[in-house]
Structures are given as structure tokens and as C-alpha cells.
C-alpha positions as CSV (number, residue, x, y, z in Angstrom):
1,M,9.2,32.3,1.1
2,N,10.9,35.0,3.0
3,E,7.5,36.5,3.8
4,Q,6.2,33.3,5.0
5,D,9.3,32.8,7.3
6,S,8.7,36.5,8.5
7,I,5.1,35.7,9.4
8,R,6.2,32.3,11.1
9,R,9.0,34.3,13.2
10,R,6.3,36.6,14.5
11,Y,4.1,33.7,15.4
12,I,7.1,32.0,17.3
13,L,7.9,35.1,19.1
14,K,4.4,35.4,20.6
15,G,4.3,31.7,21.3
16,P,1.6,29.3,21.7
17,C,-1.8,30.8,23.2
18,H,-1.9,29.4,26.7
19,L,-4.7,30.8,28.9
20,Y,-4.6,29.6,32.4
21,A,-7.0,32.1,34.1
22,Y,-10.0,31.6,31.8
23,N,-13.4,30.4,32.3
24,Y,-13.6,27.7,29.5
25,P,-17.2,27.5,28.0
26,S,-18.7,23.8,28.4
27,R,-20.1,21.6,25.9
28,K,-22.8,18.9,26.2
29,I,-21.0,15.6,24.8
30,Y,-22.8,12.4,25.2
31,G,-25.1,14.2,27.9
32,K,-22.2,15.4,29.9
33,D,-20.7,18.8,30.2
34,R,-17.2,18.8,28.9
35,R,-14.6,21.7,28.6
36,F,-11.0,22.2,27.7
37,N,-8.4,21.4,30.6
38,F,-5.8,24.1,31.1
39,V,-3.7,21.3,32.6
40,W,-3.0,20.0,29.1
41,F,-0.8,23.1,28.5
42,H,1.8,21.6,31.0
43,K,2.1,18.2,29.2
44,Y,1.4,19.3,25.7
45,H,3.5,22.3,25.3
46,W,2.5,22.4,21.5
47,I,-1.3,23.1,22.1
48,E,-2.7,26.4,22.0
49,Y,-6.5,27.6,22.7
50,S,-8.7,29.8,20.4
51,V,-11.2,31.6,22.4
52,E,-13.0,32.7,19.3
53,K,-13.6,29.1,18.0
54,D,-13.5,27.4,21.4
55,A,-11.0,24.8,20.0
56,A,-7.5,23.6,20.2
57,Y,-4.7,23.8,17.5
58,C,-1.1,22.4,17.2
59,F,1.3,25.3,17.1
60,Y,3.9,23.2,15.3
61,C,1.7,21.8,12.7
62,Y,-0.1,24.9,12.0
63,L,3.1,26.6,11.2
64,F,5.0,23.8,9.5
65,G,2.6,21.0,8.9
66,K,2.3,19.5,5.4
67,E,-1.5,18.5,5.4
68,S,-4.6,20.2,6.9
69,G,-6.5,18.5,9.6
70,K,-8.6,19.1,12.9
71,F,-5.3,20.4,14.7
72,I,-4.3,22.8,11.9
73,T,-7.4,24.1,10.2
74,D,-10.9,22.6,11.8
75,G,-9.7,22.8,15.5
76,W,-9.8,20.0,18.0
77,H,-12.5,20.0,20.4
78,N,-13.3,16.5,21.5
79,W,-12.7,17.2,25.3
80,N,-14.3,13.9,26.2
81,I,-11.4,11.9,24.9
82,G,-8.9,14.3,26.1
83,T,-5.4,12.8,26.3
84,I,-6.0,9.9,24.1
85,S,-6.6,12.1,21.1
86,L,-3.7,14.4,22.2
87,D,-1.3,11.5,22.7
88,K,-2.2,10.1,19.2
89,H,-1.4,13.4,17.5
90,E,1.9,13.7,19.3
91,S,3.1,10.3,18.3
92,S,2.1,10.9,14.6
93,T,4.5,11.1,11.9
94,L,3.1,14.4,10.7
95,H,3.3,16.0,14.1
96,K,7.1,15.0,14.4
97,F,7.8,16.2,11.2
98,A,6.4,19.5,11.9
99,Q,8.3,19.7,15.2
100,E,11.4,18.7,13.5
101,K,11.1,21.7,11.1
102,Y,10.2,24.0,13.8
103,S,13.3,23.2,15.9
104,L,15.4,23.7,12.6
105,F,13.8,27.0,12.1
106,V,14.3,28.4,15.5
107,K,18.2,27.8,15.5
108,K,19.8,31.2,14.6
109,G,21.0,31.4,11.0
110,T,19.7,28.1,10.0
111,K,17.7,27.8,6.9
112,I,15.1,24.7,6.8
113,D,16.0,23.6,3.2
114,T,19.6,23.8,3.6
115,V,19.6,21.6,6.7
116,I,17.3,19.1,5.4
117,E,19.3,18.5,2.3
118,K,22.6,18.4,4.3
119,V,22.7,14.8,5.1
120,S,25.7,13.3,6.8
121,E,27.4,10.0,5.5
122,K,26.2,8.2,8.5
123,D,22.7,9.1,7.9
124,R,23.1,7.9,4.2
125,V,24.3,4.5,5.4
126,D,21.4,4.2,8.0
127,Y,18.9,5.1,5.2
128,K,20.4,2.4,3.1
129,A,20.4,-0.2,5.8
130,R,16.8,0.7,6.8
131,L,15.7,0.5,3.3
132,T,17.5,-3.0,2.7
133,Y,15.8,-4.5,5.9
134,S,12.4,-3.5,4.8
135,L,13.1,-4.7,1.2
136,R,14.2,-8.1,2.6
137,C,11.1,-8.4,4.7
138,L,8.9,-7.6,2.0
139,R,10.6,-10.0,-0.5
140,F,10.4,-12.8,1.8
141,L,6.5,-12.2,2.2
142,L,6.0,-11.9,-1.6
143,H,8.0,-15.0,-2.1
144,Q,5.8,-16.9,0.3
145,G,2.8,-15.3,-0.9
146,L,1.8,-13.8,2.3
147,A,-0.1,-10.7,3.1
148,C,1.9,-7.8,4.3
149,R,-0.8,-5.6,6.3
150,G,-2.6,-6.3,9.4
151,H,-5.9,-5.4,10.6
152,D,-4.7,-3.4,13.6
153,E,-1.0,-1.9,13.2
154,T,-1.1,0.1,16.2
155,E,1.9,-0.3,18.7
156,E,-0.8,-1.6,21.3
157,S,-2.0,-4.5,18.9
158,N,-0.8,-8.1,19.6
159,N,-0.5,-8.6,15.9
160,R,0.3,-5.7,13.8
161,G,0.7,-7.7,10.6
162,N,3.3,-9.8,9.0
163,F,5.6,-7.1,7.6
164,L,5.8,-5.1,10.9
165,E,6.0,-8.3,13.1
166,L,8.7,-9.7,10.8
167,L,10.8,-6.5,10.8
168,N,10.4,-6.3,14.6
169,W,11.5,-10.0,15.0
170,L,14.4,-9.4,12.8
171,A,15.4,-6.4,14.9
172,G,15.1,-8.4,18.0
173,N,17.5,-10.8,16.8
174,N,20.1,-8.5,15.2
175,E,21.6,-5.5,17.0
176,E,22.7,-3.8,13.7
177,V,19.1,-4.1,12.5
178,H,17.8,-2.8,15.8
179,K,19.8,0.3,15.7
180,V,18.3,1.9,12.8
181,V,14.9,0.5,12.2
182,L,11.4,1.1,13.8
183,K,11.7,3.2,17.2
184,N,15.4,3.9,16.5
185,A,14.5,5.3,13.0
186,P,14.0,9.1,12.5
187,G,10.1,9.9,13.0
188,N,9.9,11.0,9.2
189,C,12.0,8.2,7.8
190,I,10.9,4.9,9.3
191,L,10.1,3.3,5.9
192,T,7.3,1.1,7.1
193,S,4.1,3.1,5.9
194,P,1.7,1.5,3.4
195,R,2.5,3.7,0.7
196,I,6.4,2.7,1.3
197,Q,5.4,-1.0,1.1
198,K,3.4,-0.5,-2.0
199,Q,6.5,1.3,-3.7
200,I,8.8,-1.5,-2.8
201,I,6.4,-4.1,-3.9
202,R,5.8,-2.2,-7.2
203,C,9.5,-2.2,-7.7
204,C,9.8,-6.0,-7.1
205,S,6.8,-6.6,-9.6
206,E,8.6,-4.6,-12.2
207,E,11.9,-6.4,-11.7
208,T,10.2,-9.8,-11.7
209,T,8.3,-8.8,-14.9
210,R,11.6,-7.7,-16.6
211,Y,13.3,-10.9,-15.8
212,I,10.2,-12.9,-17.3
213,L,10.5,-10.9,-20.6
214,E,14.1,-11.4,-20.8
215,E,13.7,-15.0,-20.3
216,L,11.2,-15.1,-23.1
217,G,13.1,-13.1,-25.3
218,D,11.8,-13.0,-29.0
219,D,10.6,-16.7,-28.8
220,Y,6.7,-17.7,-29.3
221,Y,4.4,-17.9,-26.3
222,A,0.9,-18.9,-25.5
223,I,-1.7,-16.8,-23.7
224,L,-3.5,-18.2,-20.4
225,A,-6.2,-15.9,-19.2
226,D,-9.2,-15.9,-16.8
227,E,-11.4,-13.2,-15.5
228,C,-13.5,-12.7,-12.2
229,S,-15.1,-10.0,-10.2
230,D,-13.2,-8.6,-7.2
231,I,-14.7,-7.6,-3.8
232,S,-15.8,-4.2,-5.2
233,H,-17.5,-6.0,-8.2
234,K,-15.0,-4.9,-10.7
235,E,-14.0,-7.1,-13.4
236,Q,-10.3,-8.1,-13.3
237,L,-8.4,-10.2,-16.1
238,A,-5.5,-12.1,-15.0
239,V,-3.0,-12.9,-17.8
240,C,-0.1,-15.5,-17.7
241,L,2.4,-16.5,-20.6
242,R,3.3,-20.0,-21.2
243,Y,6.7,-20.6,-22.9
244,V,9.8,-22.8,-23.4
245,D,12.8,-21.3,-21.8
246,K,16.5,-21.6,-22.9
247,R,17.0,-25.1,-21.0
248,G,13.9,-26.5,-22.7
249,S,11.6,-26.3,-19.7
250,V,7.9,-25.3,-19.7
251,C,7.3,-22.3,-18.0
252,E,4.0,-20.6,-16.9
253,R,4.8,-17.0,-15.5
254,F,2.0,-14.4,-14.3
255,L,2.1,-11.3,-16.3
256,G,-0.4,-9.0,-14.8
257,V,-4.0,-8.1,-13.9
258,V,-5.9,-5.6,-15.7
259,H,-9.2,-3.9,-15.2
260,V,-11.8,-4.6,-17.6
261,P,-15.1,-2.5,-18.2
262,G,-16.9,-5.8,-19.2
263,T,-16.8,-9.3,-20.1
264,T,-17.4,-9.2,-23.9
265,S,-14.8,-10.9,-26.0
266,L,-14.1,-7.7,-27.6
267,E,-13.3,-6.0,-24.3
268,L,-11.2,-8.8,-23.0
269,K,-9.1,-9.0,-26.3
270,T,-8.6,-5.2,-26.2
271,A,-7.3,-5.6,-22.6
272,I,-5.0,-8.3,-23.3
273,Q,-3.6,-6.6,-26.5
274,S,-2.9,-3.6,-24.4
275,L,-1.1,-5.5,-21.7
276,L,1.0,-7.3,-24.3
277,T,1.7,-3.9,-25.8
278,S,2.7,-2.4,-22.8
279,H,5.4,-5.1,-22.5
280,H,6.5,-4.9,-26.2
281,L,4.9,-8.2,-26.8
282,S,3.2,-8.8,-30.1
283,L,0.1,-11.1,-31.0
284,S,1.9,-12.3,-34.1
285,S,4.3,-14.2,-31.7
286,C,1.4,-15.9,-30.0
287,R,0.9,-19.6,-30.7
288,G,-1.7,-20.8,-28.1
289,Q,-4.6,-19.8,-26.0
290,G,-6.0,-21.2,-22.8
291,Y,-9.3,-20.1,-21.4
292,D,-12.3,-21.7,-19.8
293,G,-15.2,-23.1,-21.7
294,A,-17.6,-19.8,-21.5
295,S,-19.0,-18.8,-24.9
296,N,-17.3,-15.3,-24.7
297,M,-13.9,-17.1,-24.5
298,K,-14.2,-20.1,-27.0
299,G,-17.1,-19.0,-29.1
300,E,-16.5,-19.9,-32.9
301,V,-18.0,-16.6,-34.3
302,K,-17.1,-13.6,-32.0
303,G,-15.3,-15.5,-29.1
304,L,-12.0,-14.3,-27.6
305,K,-10.0,-17.1,-29.3
306,T,-11.7,-16.4,-32.7
307,L,-10.7,-12.7,-32.4
308,I,-7.1,-13.3,-31.5
309,M,-6.7,-16.0,-34.2
310,K,-7.8,-13.4,-36.8
311,E,-4.6,-11.6,-35.9
312,S,-2.4,-14.6,-35.2
313,P,-3.9,-17.7,-37.2
314,S,-1.3,-20.0,-35.4
315,A,-2.6,-19.1,-31.7
316,Y,-4.7,-22.4,-31.5
317,Y,-7.0,-22.5,-28.7
318,V,-7.1,-25.3,-25.7
319,H,-9.6,-25.7,-23.1
320,C,-7.8,-24.7,-19.8
321,F,-6.7,-27.9,-18.2
322,A,-7.2,-26.4,-14.7
323,H,-10.9,-25.7,-15.7
324,Q,-11.0,-29.1,-17.2
325,L,-10.0,-30.7,-13.9
326,Q,-12.7,-28.6,-12.1
327,L,-15.6,-29.5,-14.4
328,V,-14.4,-33.4,-13.8
329,L,-14.5,-32.8,-10.1
330,V,-17.8,-31.1,-10.1
331,A,-19.2,-33.9,-12.2
332,I,-17.9,-36.6,-9.9
333,A,-19.1,-34.7,-6.8
334,K,-22.4,-34.5,-8.3
335,G,-22.7,-38.3,-9.0
336,D,-21.1,-39.5,-5.8
337,V,-22.0,-38.9,-2.2
338,G,-18.8,-39.9,-0.7
339,A,-16.9,-37.6,-3.1
340,S,-19.3,-34.7,-2.5
341,T,-18.9,-35.1,1.3
342,F,-15.2,-35.3,1.1
343,F,-15.0,-32.0,-0.8
344,L,-17.3,-30.2,1.5
345,K,-15.3,-31.2,4.5
346,F,-12.1,-30.3,2.8
347,H,-13.5,-26.8,1.9
348,A,-14.6,-26.4,5.7
349,C,-11.1,-27.0,6.9
């Protein structure tokens, strides 16, 4: 670390390479001659130019960046889009992180690791508040079954997705929230990135599953399962539990989705048993099965229900009522023009 810091100090003493009196070579980009513009040095102090590679680099990111990229290792030379690409890099979280580490490094007698670890009480309170507001927004979206992400989440977008728009609305209606989130949050701790959203959602999922298992306890349960392929044509098996809670009410709770390599009864049985085992549930406590009417599900010889009944003879199979209703509706629609027209119009809406 000391040797690396020593090299960094030498680079910092020299500063970024700014060449003003230099004849920059031109490149043909989309049929037009383009070249580096030295005017960029005035607006973007962090940019430096390499004569050998005819490319630009970010001085901060090169010294303190966490990841490689065109401004660090490959070199940037998209002269045709100029300030658009430079503005985008300057506003990125990675660049702000590297710039913050650079500022801490150049302070006399300051060690980066020590400064980063030394967090004030106010920073802790703000971080907890910021995390709480992100959590509340995501819990609301999860409870309503709404998507979190948007197609275009840039600041110029009119709709940045449900999560960011909801958090922005909350900040606009509460001054306390506005003080610590989004633009008023530190560049490296905004807590709105897709990875942060997934981590929070995963925590909510684990807490929900834990509550379901506590509600079930050691009682008997039934399995409801169905499989289908997702958009990438991978087979996914959804598993639900059906049981009676402490108040005597029948509950159907979603347990999880597991990827299955195929749709044979043995593969499905292995996937279900693996999921149940991961939640400390035993097939011996299973007292019912509910699937569709496919042969791999209800087959008398090698069907899924038969394989499970070999381990739990009391796990009787009942044809899924939802699939029964679907079959009834399909049969009615085929035999009645009015019903068929109704469902077609309903689907179109």
C-alpha cells in the first residue's frame, strides 16, 4: 500500500497531462475529421491526453478508480460526441467516488482508509434515514405487486421507474426526506442503484418467508406447484404451501421459484424436495398435492404425485382448481361464440 501511495503522489505532483500548444491528429468518424479539443481542459480539469495513444483518460479514476473502463485503461477517443460523453462520466458514481478519494489523499497527513472509516454520528443518522426511506418505497411497491425499475432511469427521463419516482415524490412532500436522499445524498451512498434495490428486496423476501414458516410451524401442509418457461426459455417451477393457520383459516402462501433443468417428474420432484429441505420442511408432513392435469404431474406410474406419495402416502393429489376453472372456460369459449368474443375483448383490454 505504501509503494502504491508513493506512485500516486508522483503522479499527483506532475498533474494531468494538459497539452495546449499541440497539433492534435484528426480521425475519420462517420466521414468527418474529428480531433481532441484542448478547450475541454478548462471545463474538465480531470481529463488528460496521451500523445502516444491519441486518447484521453480520467486522472482521478486512473489513480483511484475501482473498475477498469474507457477512461482508465482503454482510453477515450469518441471526439464526435465530446461533452456528452465527458458530462456522463463526470456525473457517474464511480468518478465521484474516485474524486472523493483523490481529495482525501491530497490532504496533508490524511490516510484514506482512516478517513473513510471515521464516520460522524450525523452521517450514521443520515445513512439510516436514507436506507429507511428506500426500504419504505420498495415495501410499498412489493405490497402492491408493482415493478421497481424503469426503461429509462436517467435524470432527463420523464418516467424513471416506480421506485425512483416514488422516492422523488416522497422527497418533494417531506423536507426531512428531501435533506438526505437523491441529489442531497453523498455520491457514493445514494442507495438507489439496481443492486441495492435487489438486496433490499431479497431481505424482504427472506423476512416474509421466515414469517410464513413460523406461521406454519410443525403442522401439516399441502403443495401447490406449476411450471412454465420464462422469457429466456428456462423452465421455472413455482411452489406454494397450503395450510391451516392458528386461527383456523386456510392459507395459501408463495414459497419460491426454482429453476429446473427439465420437466420430467423426477426433475420436478427433486426441485420441490430441495426447496422444502432448504426451508427445513419435510415431505413426511405433506398431506396434499395440487397440480395441473399434465401426465408428468398426475401420471399413475411415474407422475410427480406418484413419486411424492411413495415418500408420503398421505399426500393425496387433487387437480388444481385454478386449472379446472381454466379448462371449463376454454370448453365454454369453444362452444359459445358470445363467450369467445367476450374473452377475446377482455384479453385485448
